[in-house]
PDB file of N, CA, C, O and CB in Angstrom:
ATOM      1  N   MET A   1       2.086  36.309 -19.968  1.00  0.00           N
ATOM      2  CA  MET A   1       1.788  35.046 -19.302  1.00  0.00           C
ATOM      3  C   MET A   1       1.931  33.934 -20.333  1.00  0.00           C
ATOM      4  O   MET A   1       1.357  33.995 -21.420  1.00  0.00           O
ATOM      5  CB  MET A   1       0.351  35.053 -18.665  1.00  0.00           C
ATOM      6  N   ALA A   2       2.688  32.943 -19.977  1.00  0.00           N
ATOM      7  CA  ALA A   2       2.898  31.819 -20.885  1.00  0.00           C
ATOM      8  C   ALA A   2       1.815  30.761 -20.680  1.00  0.00           C
ATOM      9  O   ALA A   2       1.397  30.484 -19.556  1.00  0.00           O
ATOM     10  CB  ALA A   2       4.296  31.205 -20.673  1.00  0.00           C
ATOM     11  N   VAL A   3       1.380  30.187 -21.779  1.00  0.00           N
ATOM     12  CA  VAL A   3       0.345  29.155 -21.733  1.00  0.00           C
ATOM     13  C   VAL A   3       0.793  28.004 -20.841  1.00  0.00           C
ATOM     14  O   VAL A   3      -0.014  27.456 -20.090  1.00  0.00           O
ATOM     15  CB  VAL A   3       0.020  28.641 -23.153  1.00  0.00           C
ATOM     16  N   ASN A   4       2.056  27.634 -20.913  1.00  0.00           N
ATOM     17  CA  ASN A   4       2.564  26.519 -20.109  1.00  0.00           C
ATOM     18  C   ASN A   4       2.435  26.790 -18.615  1.00  0.00           C
ATOM     19  O   ASN A   4       2.144  25.881 -17.839  1.00  0.00           O
ATOM     20  CB  ASN A   4       4.020  26.241 -20.456  1.00  0.00           C
ATOM     21  N   GLN A   5       2.651  28.035 -18.214  1.00  0.00           N
ATOM     22  CA  GLN A   5       2.539  28.378 -16.798  1.00  0.00           C
ATOM     23  C   GLN A   5       1.092  28.255 -16.321  1.00  0.00           C
ATOM     24  O   GLN A   5       0.836  27.750 -15.228  1.00  0.00           O
ATOM     25  CB  GLN A   5       3.061  29.804 -16.549  1.00  0.00           C
ATOM     26  N   VAL A   6       0.164  28.710 -17.133  1.00  0.00           N
ATOM     27  CA  VAL A   6      -1.258  28.607 -16.788  1.00  0.00           C
ATOM     28  C   VAL A   6      -1.657  27.139 -16.716  1.00  0.00           C
ATOM     29  O   VAL A   6      -2.318  26.716 -15.767  1.00  0.00           O
ATOM     30  CB  VAL A   6      -2.141  29.363 -17.823  1.00  0.00           C
ATOM     31  N   LEU A   7      -1.260  26.375 -17.704  1.00  0.00           N
ATOM     32  CA  LEU A   7      -1.587  24.946 -17.737  1.00  0.00           C
ATOM     33  C   LEU A   7      -1.013  24.228 -16.522  1.00  0.00           C
ATOM     34  O   LEU A   7      -1.692  23.402 -15.912  1.00  0.00           O
ATOM     35  CB  LEU A   7      -1.056  24.303 -19.028  1.00  0.00           C
ATOM     36  N   PHE A   8       0.221  24.533 -16.169  1.00  0.00           N
ATOM     37  CA  PHE A   8       0.842  23.916 -14.999  1.00  0.00           C
ATOM     38  C   PHE A   8       0.039  24.226 -13.740  1.00  0.00           C
ATOM     39  O   PHE A   8      -0.218  23.338 -12.927  1.00  0.00           O
ATOM     40  CB  PHE A   8       2.293  24.401 -14.838  1.00  0.00           C
ATOM     41  N   LEU A   9      -0.359  25.501 -13.581  1.00  0.00           N
ATOM     42  CA  LEU A   9      -1.149  25.875 -12.401  1.00  0.00           C
ATOM     43  C   LEU A   9      -2.488  25.156 -12.399  1.00  0.00           C
ATOM     44  O   LEU A   9      -2.929  24.668 -11.359  1.00  0.00           O
ATOM     45  CB  LEU A   9      -1.368  27.398 -12.353  1.00  0.00           C
ATOM     46  N   GLN A  10      -3.141  25.085 -13.560  1.00  0.00           N
ATOM     47  CA  GLN A  10      -4.430  24.389 -13.640  1.00  0.00           C
ATOM     48  C   GLN A  10      -4.276  22.923 -13.227  1.00  0.00           C
ATOM     49  O   GLN A  10      -5.073  22.414 -12.440  1.00  0.00           O
ATOM     50  CB  GLN A  10      -5.009  24.483 -15.071  1.00  0.00           C
ATOM     51  N   ILE A  11      -3.274  22.258 -13.745  1.00  0.00           N
ATOM     52  CA  ILE A  11      -3.060  20.843 -13.419  1.00  0.00           C
ATOM     53  C   ILE A  11      -2.792  20.671 -11.933  1.00  0.00           C
ATOM     54  O   ILE A  11      -3.371  19.798 -11.287  1.00  0.00           O
ATOM     55  CB  ILE A  11      -1.892  20.266 -14.237  1.00  0.00           C
ATOM     56  N   GLU A  12      -1.915  21.502 -11.395  1.00  0.00           N
ATOM     57  CA  GLU A  12      -1.585  21.409  -9.973  1.00  0.00           C
ATOM     58  C   GLU A  12      -2.822  21.622  -9.103  1.00  0.00           C
ATOM     59  O   GLU A  12      -3.072  20.854  -8.174  1.00  0.00           O
ATOM     60  CB  GLU A  12      -0.505  22.435  -9.610  1.00  0.00           C
ATOM     61  N   ILE A  13      -3.581  22.650  -9.402  1.00  0.00           N
ATOM     62  CA  ILE A  13      -4.757  22.974  -8.589  1.00  0.00           C
ATOM     63  C   ILE A  13      -5.834  21.899  -8.720  1.00  0.00           C
ATOM     64  O   ILE A  13      -6.436  21.504  -7.721  1.00  0.00           O
ATOM     65  CB  ILE A  13      -5.328  24.340  -8.995  1.00  0.00           C
ATOM     66  N   VAL A  14      -6.082  21.424  -9.933  1.00  0.00           N
ATOM     67  CA  VAL A  14      -7.096  20.382 -10.126  1.00  0.00           C
ATOM     68  C   VAL A  14      -6.723  19.123  -9.353  1.00  0.00           C
ATOM     69  O   VAL A  14      -7.567  18.546  -8.669  1.00  0.00           O
ATOM     70  CB  VAL A  14      -7.262  20.056 -11.625  1.00  0.00           C
ATOM     71  N   ASN A  15      -5.473  18.695  -9.455  1.00  0.00           N
ATOM     72  CA  ASN A  15      -5.047  17.487  -8.738  1.00  0.00           C
ATOM     73  C   ASN A  15      -5.188  17.656  -7.235  1.00  0.00           C
ATOM     74  O   ASN A  15      -5.699  16.765  -6.557  1.00  0.00           O
ATOM     75  CB  ASN A  15      -3.598  17.142  -9.087  1.00  0.00           C
ATOM     76  N   GLU A  16      -4.746  18.779  -6.710  1.00  0.00           N
ATOM     77  CA  GLU A  16      -4.849  19.020  -5.274  1.00  0.00           C
ATOM     78  C   GLU A  16      -6.304  19.195  -4.828  1.00  0.00           C
ATOM     79  O   GLU A  16      -6.680  18.746  -3.746  1.00  0.00           O
ATOM     80  CB  GLU A  16      -4.036  20.252  -4.893  1.00  0.00           C
ATOM     81  N   TYR A  17      -7.115  19.842  -5.654  1.00  0.00           N
ATOM     82  CA  TYR A  17      -8.529  20.042  -5.340  1.00  0.00           C
ATOM     83  C   TYR A  17      -9.243  18.696  -5.242  1.00  0.00           C
ATOM     84  O   TYR A  17     -10.029  18.467  -4.323  1.00  0.00           O
ATOM     85  CB  TYR A  17      -9.204  20.934  -6.406  1.00  0.00           C
ATOM     86  N   MET A  18      -8.965  17.808  -6.198  1.00  0.00           N
ATOM     87  CA  MET A  18      -9.595  16.480  -6.176  1.00  0.00           C
ATOM     88  C   MET A  18      -9.179  15.700  -4.936  1.00  0.00           C
ATOM     89  O   MET A  18     -10.003  15.010  -4.336  1.00  0.00           O
ATOM     90  CB  MET A  18      -9.228  15.687  -7.443  1.00  0.00           C
ATOM     91  N   LYS A  19      -7.929  15.799  -4.550  1.00  0.00           N
ATOM     92  CA  LYS A  19      -7.456  15.118  -3.334  1.00  0.00           C
ATOM     93  C   LYS A  19      -8.121  15.722  -2.100  1.00  0.00           C
ATOM     94  O   LYS A  19      -8.623  15.006  -1.233  1.00  0.00           O
ATOM     95  CB  LYS A  19      -5.912  15.217  -3.212  1.00  0.00           C
ATOM     96  N   ARG A  20      -8.113  17.043  -2.041  1.00  0.00           N
ATOM     97  CA  ARG A  20      -8.644  17.743  -0.869  1.00  0.00           C
ATOM     98  C   ARG A  20     -10.107  17.405  -0.623  1.00  0.00           C
ATOM     99  O   ARG A  20     -10.511  17.169   0.515  1.00  0.00           O
ATOM    100  CB  ARG A  20      -8.487  19.247  -1.037  1.00  0.00           C
ATOM    101  N   TYR A  21     -10.910  17.381  -1.705  1.00  0.00           N
ATOM    102  CA  TYR A  21     -12.343  17.175  -1.571  1.00  0.00           C
ATOM    103  C   TYR A  21     -12.774  15.762  -1.936  1.00  0.00           C
ATOM    104  O   TYR A  21     -13.965  15.468  -2.043  1.00  0.00           O
ATOM    105  CB  TYR A  21     -13.079  18.160  -2.426  1.00  0.00           C
ATOM    106  N   ASN A  22     -11.780  14.887  -2.127  1.00  0.00           N
ATOM    107  CA  ASN A  22     -12.034  13.474  -2.376  1.00  0.00           C
ATOM    108  C   ASN A  22     -13.057  13.267  -3.501  1.00  0.00           C
ATOM    109  O   ASN A  22     -14.054  12.562  -3.342  1.00  0.00           O
ATOM    110  CB  ASN A  22     -12.523  12.801  -1.097  1.00  0.00           C
ATOM    111  N   ILE A  23     -12.772  13.906  -4.643  1.00  0.00           N
ATOM    112  CA  ILE A  23     -13.639  13.742  -5.807  1.00  0.00           C
ATOM    113  C   ILE A  23     -12.828  13.154  -6.957  1.00  0.00           C
ATOM    114  O   ILE A  23     -11.608  13.303  -7.016  1.00  0.00           O
ATOM    115  CB  ILE A  23     -14.281  15.098  -6.222  1.00  0.00           C
ATOM    116  N   SER A  24     -13.515  12.496  -7.849  1.00  0.00           N
ATOM    117  CA  SER A  24     -12.868  11.868  -9.001  1.00  0.00           C
ATOM    118  C   SER A  24     -12.689  12.901 -10.114  1.00  0.00           C
ATOM    119  O   SER A  24     -13.229  14.005 -10.050  1.00  0.00           O
ATOM    120  CB  SER A  24     -13.697  10.654  -9.508  1.00  0.00           C
ATOM    121  N   ILE A  25     -11.933  12.524 -11.116  1.00  0.00           N
ATOM    122  CA  ILE A  25     -11.756  13.393 -12.282  1.00  0.00           C
ATOM    123  C   ILE A  25     -13.102  13.618 -12.971  1.00  0.00           C
ATOM    124  O   ILE A  25     -13.372  14.712 -13.465  1.00  0.00           O
ATOM    125  CB  ILE A  25     -10.731  12.779 -13.276  1.00  0.00           C
ATOM    126  N   ASP A  26     -13.942  12.589 -13.005  1.00  0.00           N
ATOM    127  CA  ASP A  26     -15.270  12.742 -13.604  1.00  0.00           C
ATOM    128  C   ASP A  26     -16.109  13.760 -12.829  1.00  0.00           C
ATOM    129  O   ASP A  26     -16.807  14.581 -13.424  1.00  0.00           O
ATOM    130  CB  ASP A  26     -15.996  11.386 -13.650  1.00  0.00           C
ATOM    131  N   GLU A  27     -16.036  13.698 -11.501  1.00  0.00           N
ATOM    132  CA  GLU A  27     -16.789  14.657 -10.683  1.00  0.00           C
ATOM    133  C   GLU A  27     -16.242  16.072 -10.881  1.00  0.00           C
ATOM    134  O   GLU A  27     -17.001  17.039 -10.953  1.00  0.00           O
ATOM    135  CB  GLU A  27     -16.728  14.263  -9.185  1.00  0.00           C
ATOM    136  N   PHE A  28     -14.917  16.177 -10.966  1.00  0.00           N
ATOM    137  CA  PHE A  28     -14.350  17.502 -11.220  1.00  0.00           C
ATOM    138  C   PHE A  28     -14.784  18.011 -12.588  1.00  0.00           C
ATOM    139  O   PHE A  28     -15.136  19.181 -12.735  1.00  0.00           O
ATOM    140  CB  PHE A  28     -12.813  17.462 -11.128  1.00  0.00           C
ATOM    141  N   ASN A  29     -14.760  17.141 -13.583  1.00  0.00           N
ATOM    142  CA  ASN A  29     -15.166  17.540 -14.937  1.00  0.00           C
ATOM    143  C   ASN A  29     -16.613  18.028 -14.965  1.00  0.00           C
ATOM    144  O   ASN A  29     -16.939  18.964 -15.696  1.00  0.00           O
ATOM    145  CB  ASN A  29     -14.994  16.368 -15.912  1.00  0.00           C
ATOM    146  N   GLU A  30     -17.479  17.398 -14.172  1.00  0.00           N
ATOM    147  CA  GLU A  30     -18.873  17.855 -14.079  1.00  0.00           C
ATOM    148  C   GLU A  30     -18.932  19.272 -13.512  1.00  0.00           C
ATOM    149  O   GLU A  30     -19.665  20.124 -14.014  1.00  0.00           O
ATOM    150  CB  GLU A  30     -19.706  16.891 -13.196  1.00  0.00           C
ATOM    151  N   LEU A  31     -18.145  19.512 -12.455  1.00  0.00           N
ATOM    152  CA  LEU A  31     -18.088  20.863 -11.885  1.00  0.00           C
ATOM    153  C   LEU A  31     -17.558  21.860 -12.907  1.00  0.00           C
ATOM    154  O   LEU A  31     -18.082  22.965 -13.045  1.00  0.00           O
ATOM    155  CB  LEU A  31     -17.207  20.881 -10.624  1.00  0.00           C
ATOM    156  N   ASP A  32     -16.507  21.453 -13.625  1.00  0.00           N
ATOM    157  CA  ASP A  32     -15.910  22.341 -14.618  1.00  0.00           C
ATOM    158  C   ASP A  32     -16.881  22.615 -15.758  1.00  0.00           C
ATOM    159  O   ASP A  32     -16.971  23.743 -16.242  1.00  0.00           O
ATOM    160  CB  ASP A  32     -14.616  21.739 -15.164  1.00  0.00           C
ATOM    161  N   ASP A  33     -17.595  21.603 -16.180  1.00  0.00           N
ATOM    162  CA  ASP A  33     -18.587  21.801 -17.246  1.00  0.00           C
ATOM    163  C   ASP A  33     -19.662  22.801 -16.820  1.00  0.00           C
ATOM    164  O   ASP A  33     -20.121  23.618 -17.619  1.00  0.00           O
ATOM    165  CB  ASP A  33     -19.240  20.460 -17.630  1.00  0.00           C
ATOM    166  N   LYS A  34     -20.051  22.721 -15.555  1.00  0.00           N
ATOM    167  CA  LYS A  34     -21.112  23.576 -15.041  1.00  0.00           C
ATOM    168  C   LYS A  34     -20.633  24.986 -14.713  1.00  0.00           C
ATOM    169  O   LYS A  34     -21.349  25.960 -14.942  1.00  0.00           O
ATOM    170  CB  LYS A  34     -21.716  22.954 -13.817  1.00  0.00           C
ATOM    171  N   TYR A  35     -19.406  25.092 -14.169  1.00  0.00           N
ATOM    172  CA  TYR A  35     -18.956  26.365 -13.607  1.00  0.00           C
ATOM    173  C   TYR A  35     -17.663  26.915 -14.218  1.00  0.00           C
ATOM    174  O   TYR A  35     -17.177  27.959 -13.784  1.00  0.00           O
ATOM    175  CB  TYR A  35     -18.767  26.207 -12.141  1.00  0.00           C
ATOM    176  N   ALA A  36     -17.103  26.232 -15.209  1.00  0.00           N
ATOM    177  CA  ALA A  36     -15.903  26.715 -15.921  1.00  0.00           C
ATOM    178  C   ALA A  36     -14.751  27.046 -14.962  1.00  0.00           C
ATOM    179  O   ALA A  36     -14.183  28.138 -15.004  1.00  0.00           O
ATOM    180  CB  ALA A  36     -16.251  27.959 -16.751  1.00  0.00           C
ATOM    181  N   ILE A  37     -14.426  26.093 -14.112  1.00  0.00           N
ATOM    182  CA  ILE A  37     -13.376  26.296 -13.117  1.00  0.00           C
ATOM    183  C   ILE A  37     -12.013  26.511 -13.774  1.00  0.00           C
ATOM    184  O   ILE A  37     -11.244  27.367 -13.337  1.00  0.00           O
ATOM    185  CB  ILE A  37     -13.314  25.103 -12.167  1.00  0.00           C
ATOM    186  N   LEU A  38     -11.710  25.741 -14.818  1.00  0.00           N
ATOM    187  CA  LEU A  38     -10.413  25.904 -15.484  1.00  0.00           C
ATOM    188  C   LEU A  38     -10.290  27.299 -16.087  1.00  0.00           C
ATOM    189  O   LEU A  38      -9.217  27.901 -16.037  1.00  0.00           O
ATOM    190  CB  LEU A  38     -10.228  24.834 -16.579  1.00  0.00           C
ATOM    191  N   GLU A  39     -11.356  27.809 -16.644  1.00  0.00           N
ATOM    192  CA  GLU A  39     -11.340  29.182 -17.172  1.00  0.00           C
ATOM    193  C   GLU A  39     -11.167  30.189 -16.043  1.00  0.00           C
ATOM    194  O   GLU A  39     -10.477  31.197 -16.202  1.00  0.00           O
ATOM    195  CB  GLU A  39     -12.637  29.480 -17.952  1.00  0.00           C
ATOM    196  N   PHE A  40     -11.795  29.914 -14.905  1.00  0.00           N
ATOM    197  CA  PHE A  40     -11.655  30.779 -13.735  1.00  0.00           C
ATOM    198  C   PHE A  40     -10.203  30.834 -13.281  1.00  0.00           C
ATOM    199  O   PHE A  40      -9.687  31.906 -12.963  1.00  0.00           O
ATOM    200  CB  PHE A  40     -12.552  30.287 -12.588  1.00  0.00           C
ATOM    201  N   ILE A  41      -9.540  29.673 -13.252  1.00  0.00           N
ATOM    202  CA  ILE A  41      -8.129  29.622 -12.868  1.00  0.00           C
ATOM    203  C   ILE A  41      -7.285  30.394 -13.886  1.00  0.00           C
ATOM    204  O   ILE A  41      -6.387  31.146 -13.508  1.00  0.00           O
ATOM    205  CB  ILE A  41      -7.640  28.149 -12.759  1.00  0.00           C
ATOM    206  N   GLU A  42      -7.575  30.209 -15.169  1.00  0.00           N
ATOM    207  CA  GLU A  42      -6.825  30.925 -16.201  1.00  0.00           C
ATOM    208  C   GLU A  42      -7.008  32.442 -16.064  1.00  0.00           C
ATOM    209  O   GLU A  42      -6.039  33.199 -16.132  1.00  0.00           O
ATOM    210  CB  GLU A  42      -7.268  30.462 -17.600  1.00  0.00           C
ATOM    211  N   ALA A  43      -8.244  32.872 -15.874  1.00  0.00           N
ATOM    212  CA  ALA A  43      -8.525  34.301 -15.748  1.00  0.00           C
ATOM    213  C   ALA A  43      -7.854  34.896 -14.508  1.00  0.00           C
ATOM    214  O   ALA A  43      -7.464  36.063 -14.507  1.00  0.00           O
ATOM    215  CB  ALA A  43     -10.034  34.538 -15.690  1.00  0.00           C
ATOM    216  N   GLY A  44      -7.726  34.090 -13.461  1.00  0.00           N
ATOM    217  CA  GLY A  44      -7.131  34.576 -12.218  1.00  0.00           C
ATOM    218  C   GLY A  44      -5.669  34.232 -12.067  1.00  0.00           C
ATOM    219  O   GLY A  44      -5.116  34.341 -10.973  1.00  0.00           O
ATOM    220  N   TYR A  45      -5.031  33.818 -13.149  1.00  0.00           N
ATOM    221  CA  TYR A  45      -3.643  33.343 -13.064  1.00  0.00           C
ATOM    222  C   TYR A  45      -2.726  34.356 -12.371  1.00  0.00           C
ATOM    223  O   TYR A  45      -1.961  33.984 -11.481  1.00  0.00           O
ATOM    224  CB  TYR A  45      -3.110  33.041 -14.463  1.00  0.00           C
ATOM    225  N   GLU A  46      -2.793  35.616 -12.766  1.00  0.00           N
ATOM    226  CA  GLU A  46      -1.853  36.602 -12.212  1.00  0.00           C
ATOM    227  C   GLU A  46      -1.874  36.635 -10.684  1.00  0.00           C
ATOM    228  O   GLU A  46      -0.817  36.486 -10.070  1.00  0.00           O
ATOM    229  CB  GLU A  46      -2.177  37.989 -12.753  1.00  0.00           C
ATOM    230  N   PRO A  47      -3.035  36.824 -10.044  1.00  0.00           N
ATOM    231  CA  PRO A  47      -2.996  36.784  -8.578  1.00  0.00           C
ATOM    232  C   PRO A  47      -2.819  35.363  -8.024  1.00  0.00           C
ATOM    233  O   PRO A  47      -2.193  35.178  -6.980  1.00  0.00           O
ATOM    234  CB  PRO A  47      -4.270  37.390  -8.017  1.00  0.00           C
ATOM    235  N   PHE A  48      -3.366  34.369  -8.717  1.00  0.00           N
ATOM    236  CA  PHE A  48      -3.306  33.003  -8.199  1.00  0.00           C
ATOM    237  C   PHE A  48      -1.885  32.457  -8.131  1.00  0.00           C
ATOM    238  O   PHE A  48      -1.552  31.731  -7.194  1.00  0.00           O
ATOM    239  CB  PHE A  48      -4.150  32.096  -9.054  1.00  0.00           C
ATOM    240  N   HIS A  49      -1.042  32.793  -9.105  1.00  0.00           N
ATOM    241  CA  HIS A  49       0.290  32.199  -9.069  1.00  0.00           C
ATOM    242  C   HIS A  49       1.125  32.722  -7.908  1.00  0.00           C
ATOM    243  O   HIS A  49       2.196  32.187  -7.619  1.00  0.00           O
ATOM    244  CB  HIS A  49       1.009  32.462 -10.372  1.00  0.00           C
ATOM    245  N   LEU A  50       0.643  33.760  -7.248  1.00  0.00           N
ATOM    246  CA  LEU A  50       1.310  34.291  -6.062  1.00  0.00           C
ATOM    247  C   LEU A  50       0.616  33.858  -4.774  1.00  0.00           C
ATOM    248  O   LEU A  50       1.084  34.155  -3.675  1.00  0.00           O
ATOM    249  CB  LEU A  50       1.367  35.806  -6.132  1.00  0.00           C
ATOM    250  N   THR A  51      -0.493  33.162  -4.920  1.00  0.00           N
ATOM    251  CA  THR A  51      -1.313  32.722  -3.792  1.00  0.00           C
ATOM    252  C   THR A  51      -1.050  31.242  -3.540  1.00  0.00           C
ATOM    253  O   THR A  51      -0.806  30.484  -4.479  1.00  0.00           O
ATOM    254  CB  THR A  51      -2.830  32.979  -4.062  1.00  0.00           C
ATOM    255  N   GLY A  52      -1.097  30.841  -2.311  1.00  0.00           N
ATOM    256  CA  GLY A  52      -0.964  29.423  -2.004  1.00  0.00           C
ATOM    257  C   GLY A  52      -2.210  28.662  -2.421  1.00  0.00           C
ATOM    258  O   GLY A  52      -3.267  29.248  -2.654  1.00  0.00           O
ATOM    259  N   ASN A  53      -2.067  27.354  -2.510  1.00  0.00           N
ATOM    260  CA  ASN A  53      -3.192  26.515  -2.927  1.00  0.00           C
ATOM    261  C   ASN A  53      -4.422  26.726  -2.052  1.00  0.00           C
ATOM    262  O   ASN A  53      -5.548  26.735  -2.550  1.00  0.00           O
ATOM    263  CB  ASN A  53      -2.788  25.052  -2.898  1.00  0.00           C
ATOM    264  N   GLU A  54      -4.212  26.893  -0.760  1.00  0.00           N
ATOM    265  CA  GLU A  54      -5.339  27.080   0.156  1.00  0.00           C
ATOM    266  C   GLU A  54      -6.171  28.287  -0.253  1.00  0.00           C
ATOM    267  O   GLU A  54      -7.400  28.218  -0.280  1.00  0.00           O
ATOM    268  CB  GLU A  54      -4.840  27.247   1.599  1.00  0.00           C
ATOM    269  N   GLY A  55      -5.512  29.379  -0.566  1.00  0.00           N
ATOM    270  CA  GLY A  55      -6.206  30.580  -1.004  1.00  0.00           C
ATOM    271  C   GLY A  55      -6.934  30.379  -2.316  1.00  0.00           C
ATOM    272  O   GLY A  55      -8.037  30.891  -2.506  1.00  0.00           O
ATOM    273  N   ILE A  56      -6.321  29.636  -3.218  1.00  0.00           N
ATOM    274  CA  ILE A  56      -6.955  29.361  -4.512  1.00  0.00           C
ATOM    275  C   ILE A  56      -8.195  28.496  -4.314  1.00  0.00           C
ATOM    276  O   ILE A  56      -9.228  28.737  -4.938  1.00  0.00           O
ATOM    277  CB  ILE A  56      -5.961  28.664  -5.476  1.00  0.00           C
ATOM    278  N   PHE A  57      -8.096  27.483  -3.441  1.00  0.00           N
ATOM    279  CA  PHE A  57      -9.265  26.638  -3.157  1.00  0.00           C
ATOM    280  C   PHE A  57     -10.408  27.489  -2.615  1.00  0.00           C
ATOM    281  O   PHE A  57     -11.561  27.304  -3.006  1.00  0.00           O
ATOM    282  CB  PHE A  57      -8.903  25.518  -2.147  1.00  0.00           C
ATOM    283  N   GLU A  58     -10.093  28.417  -1.719  1.00  0.00           N
ATOM    284  CA  GLU A  58     -11.129  29.291  -1.164  1.00  0.00           C
ATOM    285  C   GLU A  58     -11.787  30.127  -2.259  1.00  0.00           C
ATOM    286  O   GLU A  58     -13.006  30.300  -2.278  1.00  0.00           O
ATOM    287  CB  GLU A  58     -10.534  30.210  -0.087  1.00  0.00           C
ATOM    288  N   GLU A  59     -10.964  30.640  -3.166  1.00  0.00           N
ATOM    289  CA  GLU A  59     -11.486  31.437  -4.277  1.00  0.00           C
ATOM    290  C   GLU A  59     -12.380  30.591  -5.187  1.00  0.00           C
ATOM    291  O   GLU A  59     -13.448  31.039  -5.604  1.00  0.00           O
ATOM    292  CB  GLU A  59     -10.329  32.045  -5.089  1.00  0.00           C
ATOM    293  N   ILE A  60     -11.942  29.373  -5.490  1.00  0.00           N
ATOM    294  CA  ILE A  60     -12.731  28.478  -6.337  1.00  0.00           C
ATOM    295  C   ILE A  60     -14.066  28.155  -5.673  1.00  0.00           C
ATOM    296  O   ILE A  60     -15.116  28.209  -6.313  1.00  0.00           O
ATOM    297  CB  ILE A  60     -11.951  27.180  -6.630  1.00  0.00           C
ATOM    298  N   ASN A  61     -14.018  27.821  -4.394  1.00  0.00           N
ATOM    299  CA  ASN A  61     -15.248  27.471  -3.687  1.00  0.00           C
ATOM    300  C   ASN A  61     -16.211  28.657  -3.615  1.00  0.00           C
ATOM    301  O   ASN A  61     -17.423  28.481  -3.746  1.00  0.00           O
ATOM    302  CB  ASN A  61     -14.923  26.977  -2.279  1.00  0.00           C
ATOM    303  N   GLU A  62     -15.686  29.844  -3.411  1.00  0.00           N
ATOM    304  CA  GLU A  62     -16.522  31.043  -3.388  1.00  0.00           C
ATOM    305  C   GLU A  62     -17.125  31.287  -4.773  1.00  0.00           C
ATOM    306  O   GLU A  62     -18.300  31.634  -4.893  1.00  0.00           O
ATOM    307  CB  GLU A  62     -15.700  32.276  -2.930  1.00  0.00           C
ATOM    308  N   TYR A  63     -16.320  31.104  -5.805  1.00  0.00           N
ATOM    309  CA  TYR A  63     -16.783  31.262  -7.186  1.00  0.00           C
ATOM    310  C   TYR A  63     -17.912  30.271  -7.494  1.00  0.00           C
ATOM    311  O   TYR A  63     -18.931  30.653  -8.068  1.00  0.00           O
ATOM    312  CB  TYR A  63     -15.610  31.061  -8.175  1.00  0.00           C
ATOM    313  N   ILE A  64     -17.731  28.999  -7.112  1.00  0.00           N
ATOM    314  CA  ILE A  64     -18.767  27.983  -7.337  1.00  0.00           C
ATOM    315  C   ILE A  64     -20.038  28.366  -6.581  1.00  0.00           C
ATOM    316  O   ILE A  64     -21.141  28.260  -7.117  1.00  0.00           O
ATOM    317  CB  ILE A  64     -18.270  26.575  -6.890  1.00  0.00           C
ATOM    318  N   LYS A  65     -19.880  28.805  -5.350  1.00  0.00           N
ATOM    319  CA  LYS A  65     -21.036  29.216  -4.535  1.00  0.00           C
ATOM    320  C   LYS A  65     -21.799  30.352  -5.219  1.00  0.00           C
ATOM    321  O   LYS A  65     -23.029  30.335  -5.273  1.00  0.00           O
ATOM    322  CB  LYS A  65     -20.576  29.659  -3.120  1.00  0.00           C
ATOM    323  N   GLU A  66     -21.061  31.342  -5.742  1.00  0.00           N
ATOM    324  CA  GLU A  66     -21.694  32.462  -6.436  1.00  0.00           C
ATOM    325  C   GLU A  66     -22.379  31.999  -7.720  1.00  0.00           C
ATOM    326  O   GLU A  66     -23.474  32.457  -8.044  1.00  0.00           O
ATOM    327  CB  GLU A  66     -20.659  33.545  -6.754  1.00  0.00           C
ATOM    328  N   GLN A  67     -21.735  31.094  -8.445  1.00  0.00           N
ATOM    329  CA  GLN A  67     -22.314  30.583  -9.687  1.00  0.00           C
ATOM    330  C   GLN A  67     -23.585  29.780  -9.407  1.00  0.00           C
ATOM    331  O   GLN A  67     -24.574  29.893 -10.131  1.00  0.00           O
ATOM    332  CB  GLN A  67     -21.291  29.713 -10.436  1.00  0.00           C
ATOM    333  N   ARG A  68     -23.545  28.973  -8.355  1.00  0.00           N
ATOM    334  CA  ARG A  68     -24.744  28.195  -7.983  1.00  0.00           C
ATOM    335  C   ARG A  68     -25.901  29.120  -7.645  1.00  0.00           C
ATOM    336  O   ARG A  68     -27.036  28.885  -8.058  1.00  0.00           O
ATOM    337  CB  ARG A  68     -24.446  27.266  -6.784  1.00  0.00           C
ATOM    338  N   ALA A  69     -25.611  30.165  -6.899  1.00  0.00           N
ATOM    339  CA  ALA A  69     -26.655  31.116  -6.518  1.00  0.00           C
ATOM    340  C   ALA A  69     -27.226  31.810  -7.756  1.00  0.00           C
ATOM    341  O   ALA A  69     -28.439  31.979  -7.881  1.00  0.00           O
ATOM    342  CB  ALA A  69     -26.098  32.161  -5.526  1.00  0.00           C
ATOM    343  N   ALA A  70     -26.348  32.204  -8.657  1.00  0.00           N
ATOM    344  CA  ALA A  70     -26.780  32.907  -9.872  1.00  0.00           C
ATOM    345  C   ALA A  70     -27.612  32.010 -10.777  1.00  0.00           C
ATOM    346  O   ALA A  70     -28.530  32.474 -11.453  1.00  0.00           O
ATOM    347  CB  ALA A  70     -25.570  33.432 -10.639  1.00  0.00           C
ATOM    348  N   LYS A  71     -27.281  30.709 -10.785  1.00  0.00           N
ATOM    349  CA  LYS A  71     -27.994  29.763 -11.646  1.00  0.00           C
ATOM    350  C   LYS A  71     -29.182  29.123 -10.942  1.00  0.00           C
ATOM    351  O   LYS A  71     -29.975  28.416 -11.564  1.00  0.00           O
ATOM    352  CB  LYS A  71     -27.046  28.682 -12.128  1.00  0.00           C
ATOM    353  N   GLY A  72     -29.300  29.375  -9.639  1.00  0.00           N
ATOM    354  CA  GLY A  72     -30.396  28.769  -8.893  1.00  0.00           C
ATOM    355  C   GLY A  72     -30.195  27.290  -8.618  1.00  0.00           C
ATOM    356  O   GLY A  72     -31.164  26.552  -8.441  1.00  0.00           O
ATOM    357  N   ASP A  73     -28.934  26.849  -8.580  1.00  0.00           N
ATOM    358  CA  ASP A  73     -28.624  25.432  -8.292  1.00  0.00           C
ATOM    359  C   ASP A  73     -28.726  25.118  -6.828  1.00  0.00           C
ATOM    360  O   ASP A  73     -28.497  23.978  -6.423  1.00  0.00           O
ATOM    361  CB  ASP A  73     -27.235  25.078  -8.779  1.00  0.00           C
TER     362      ASP A  73
END
């Protein structure tokens, strides 16, 4: 896996995620600081690069939900 491919996917997903959920880069950064979304995307690159954005958004949202539950947020 090339670093550039992972970075490209992260950028694409972050931009689309912010548009989809109408959040700013600062709001996304807060989520990432709390839940390590960019690391989640990197770790899931192999299946994610074959999945459409909709599926990736669902995975991210499920991951955040699980992290919130685990942290008691």
